[in-house]
N, C-alpha and C positions, 0 to 999 in steps of 0.2 A: 104280456107285452110283445109287440110285434118286432120286426126286424129294425135294427138300429142304424139310423142314417145321421151323419154329422154334416152340417152345412157350414161352409166357411165363406164369408163375404164381408167386406168392410162397410157395406151399405145396410143399415139397420132395417130399412123398408124391405129389402130383398130377403133378409133373414126372417122377418115377420111373415112375409108372404109364403116363403117355402115352408116354414113351420106350420102355418095354417093349412096349406094344401096337404102336406104329408101326414101331419097328426090327425087330420080328418079321416085318413084312410088307415088309422091304427098303427102307423109307423112310430117307433120311438125316435125322437128327434133331439139332437144337441146342436146348438147354434154358437158359432165362434166368429170372431171379428178379424182374425189375421192368421197368416201362415205360422208365425211365431207361436201364437196361442195354440194352434193345432198341434205343432210338434211337442209342446209341453203336455197337452191333453193326451196324446198318444203314448206317452210314457207309462200310463196306467190304464189305458182304455183301448179296446179293439172293436170299433164299430164295424157293421157289415158293409157300409158304403160311405164314400166321401164325395160330397158335391162341393167342388173346389173352384172358387172364383179365380180368374186369371189375373186381373188387374187389381193388385193390392199393394199398399206401402210396405216397406221393409223387405219382405219376401213376396215376390209375385207367385202366381200359381205354378209356373214351370219350375221355379227355384224350390218351392215347397215340395213338389212331387219328386224332384231330384233327391232331396234330403230323405224323403220317405223311402225311396227305392234303395237307399244305402243300408237300411235295416231289414234283415231277412224276415223278422217277425212281422213287420209292417208292410213289406213289399207285396204281399198277397191281397191286401185290402184293395178292392176295385175303386177306381177314381173316375168320376165324370166331371169334366170341366164345365163351369158356368161362364158364359161370355156374351157380351152384346156385340162382339165382332162378327162379321159375316164374310170372312175371306178364307180361301182355301189354304193359304200358307199357315195361318194360325191353327187351323184344324189339323193339317198334316203334321205340324210341329208337336201338337198335343198328343196325337196318336202315336207318333214315334217315341215320345217321352214315356209312354206307357199308360195313357188314359184309355178307358174303355169306350168312351162316347163323349158327345157334347150336348149341352142343353142351352138353347138361346134364351137371353133375357130381353124383354120381360117374360116371365114364365107363362106358358100355356099349361094350365093345371093338368089336362089329360096327357100331354107330352111328358111333363115332369114325372107323373105317376107311372106311366107305362115304361119309360126308360129306366127309372129307378128299380121297378119291379123286375124288368127283363134282365138287367145287369146282375142283380142279386141272385135271381134264379139260375142264370147261366153259370156264375161262379160256383154256386152250390151244386149244380149238376156235375161240373168238372170234379169237384172234391168228392162228391158222393160216388161217382162212377169209379174213381180210383180206389176209394175206401171199400166199395162193394166188391171189386175184383179181388183185392187183397183178402177181404174177409172170407169170400167164397172159396178162394184157392186154399187158404189155410184150413178151413173147416172140412174140406173134402180131400185133404192130402193123402189120406190112407185108403181112399176108394178110387183107384186109378181110372177106371172106366168112367165113373161118374164125374170125376174131375174133368176129363176130356170133354164130356158132353156139356157140362155146365160152363166150362171155360169158353168153349166155342159159342155158346148162347150169349154169354156176357160180351165177348169180343164182337159178335155180330150186332148186338144191341148198341154197343158203343160206336161201331163203324156206321150204323144207321143214323145215330144221333149226329155224327160228323157230317154225313152226306145230306141230311135234312137241313142242316145249317146253311148249306150252299145251294141256292135256288137252281143253279145251272149245272150241277154235277151230281144229281141224285143217282145213286147206284154206282158211282165211280169206284169206291173202295172195294166193293164186291167184284167188279170186273177186273180191277188191278190184281186182286188176290187170285182170281181164276187164271189170268194170263201168266202171273208169276209162277203159279203151281205148274202150269203146262210147260213153261220154259224149264223149270227145275226138273220135271220128269224127263224131258228130252235130253237134258244135260247129264242124267244118270243119278239124280238124287234118290235116296231111299224113300219109301212111302212115308216114313215118320218125318223125314226132313221136308218132304213136299208139304205135309200138313202144317209143319212149323212155318214154312215160308208163306203158306196161304194165310195163316193168322197174322204174320208180319205185314202182309199186303193189306189185310183188312184194317190194320191200325196205323198204316204209314202216314196218314194225314190227321192223326188225332190232335196235333197241335193247333189245327184250325179252329178248335173249340174256343180258343182264347183270342181269335182274331175278330175285331168288331164287325157286325153285320154290314155296317155302312161301307166297309172296304170289300168284304168278301163277296157281296152281291152288287157291287157298283157296276152299272151297265157301261159306263164310259171308261176310257183309258185311265189306268192308275197313274198318279203322280209318282215321282221318284221316292218320296217319303212314304207314300202308301205302299209301294212295292217293297220298300225296306221292311215295313211291318209284316207283309206277307212272307218275306224271306226269313222271318224269325220263327215261322211255324215248325221247322224241324227241331230247333232247340227246345221250343215249348213242348213239342211232342215227346222228346227224349226225357224231359223233366217229369212229365206226367207218368210215362211208362217205367221209369227207373224204380218206381215204388212197387211195381209188380215183381217182387224178388224171385218168385217161382219161375218166371219166364224172362230172365235178363236179356235174352236175345231180341225181344220185341223192340228194344231201344235202337238196334241196328238199322232196321228199315225206316223208322221214324226220323232218325237224325241224318242219315246219309243218302237218302234216295234222290236228293238234288245235287249230289256231287257229280262232276263230269270226269270222264276217263282222261281228259287232257289236263285236269287240275284246275279248271276255271269255274268250278261249281261252288256251291255253298252248303253248309255254313263254315266248313273247315278247310276247303281248298285241297282235299285229298285227290290223289291221281293214281291211275292204273290199279295195280293190285293192292295198293294201300287202302283202297275202298273195299269194305267187306263184300264178299261175293254175293251175299243175299241182297245187299243194297244195289249192286250193279244189275241184278236181275229185275228188281222192283223198278229201277230207273227206266229200263226199257219198257216194261209193262205200263208204267205211269205215263210216259210220253206217248205211247201208242194209244192209250185210252183217251188222252187229252185231244189227240188229233181225230179220233173216231167218235167223239161225243159232240153234242150241240153246245154252243156257247151263246151268250147274249149278243155277240157281235158276228157270229157266223154259224153255218150249218156244219154237219159232219163233212170232213174233207174226203174227196174221192180216194179210193183205194190206191190208185197209182201214185197220187201225190204223197200219201202216207209212206208208200214203199220208197219213193225217192228221198224223203226226209230221213228215213232210217238208214238208207245207204249213205247219204251225205254225213250223218252223224256217227257213222261207224268209225271207231278209233279216236274220235274227238269227244263227242258227247257220250257215246256208249261203248261198253266193252264189245269188241268185234265178235267174240264167240256168242254172246247172248243176243246181239243184234241179228246175227246170221240165223239163229234159231227162230227168232220172231219173224224174220223174212221167210223162212221155210214154212212156218205156220200160215203165213199169208198166202203163199203159193198154193197151199192146199185148200184155202178158203175161197172156193170159186164163186159162192153166192154172197160174199162179203157179209157173213153172219157175225163176225167178230166186231161188233160195234154197238153203240147205244141203240136200243130198239125204240 
């Protein structure tokens, strides 16, 4: 039996159509007519994906999803909203509530199948990567050199998966890791600590694995709600990495690399030295690479513009010590080699 999808819609014809499309591709399908019925169904069942209609009597889709998210066991089940609406507000509200995607009604079979398969595969990748890192680390714990080699390979594979998800920032995690390591070296970190911060840099954006493609690759300006979804990636990253118990320090870079030195960052509003030192280093490297990489809406910024932005952010966005190190690295980079190629 294939992956298990539960479809919830108060329109019988929609249920029949979804069942016909999905079952024809070997999915296991359960059809329910209300949010109330779904919540009762989930007491004893854990499907791989929920296709949830928004407009239903008693509990609408948003209210139903809110109830699901209250249960830790159920909150990991991915949800795609079904809707005949075609407005950005509804979509933004759904994504902010925790939905992975939207499928418009009436169904286009190819779209329904592709989005269902993509969402299930993405969630499985996230779970499998975390499980694999844990398994490999435990298995090789007594072989220190081999652990280091295997851990680095796994981390690089994971960072590659993150960067591949974002059309416009391929290679970003590797560059941030390299810049972070260089800053750490100039600051006087030991070789071992430099390698540690390199790995933290590789994984700093791991939470983006859970951000919908529609947002992460949107060529136009993000709405406030969509930006709110993006801002959740540090928390999602920390949640993923906390399971790698052999390297608890990985959480630091993922959770706090968007904190600001003046306390106006996110997700926790930490300020100054309350922000872990490694996260302050990664924050400078991350911002530098963002400015020296191509985006959908602009090319690489000129080196002088980047310098001015670092100077402007010194003591507000960035720790002055690490901003100064980055500026000194730029002074030595006469050919402007430190950028996306």
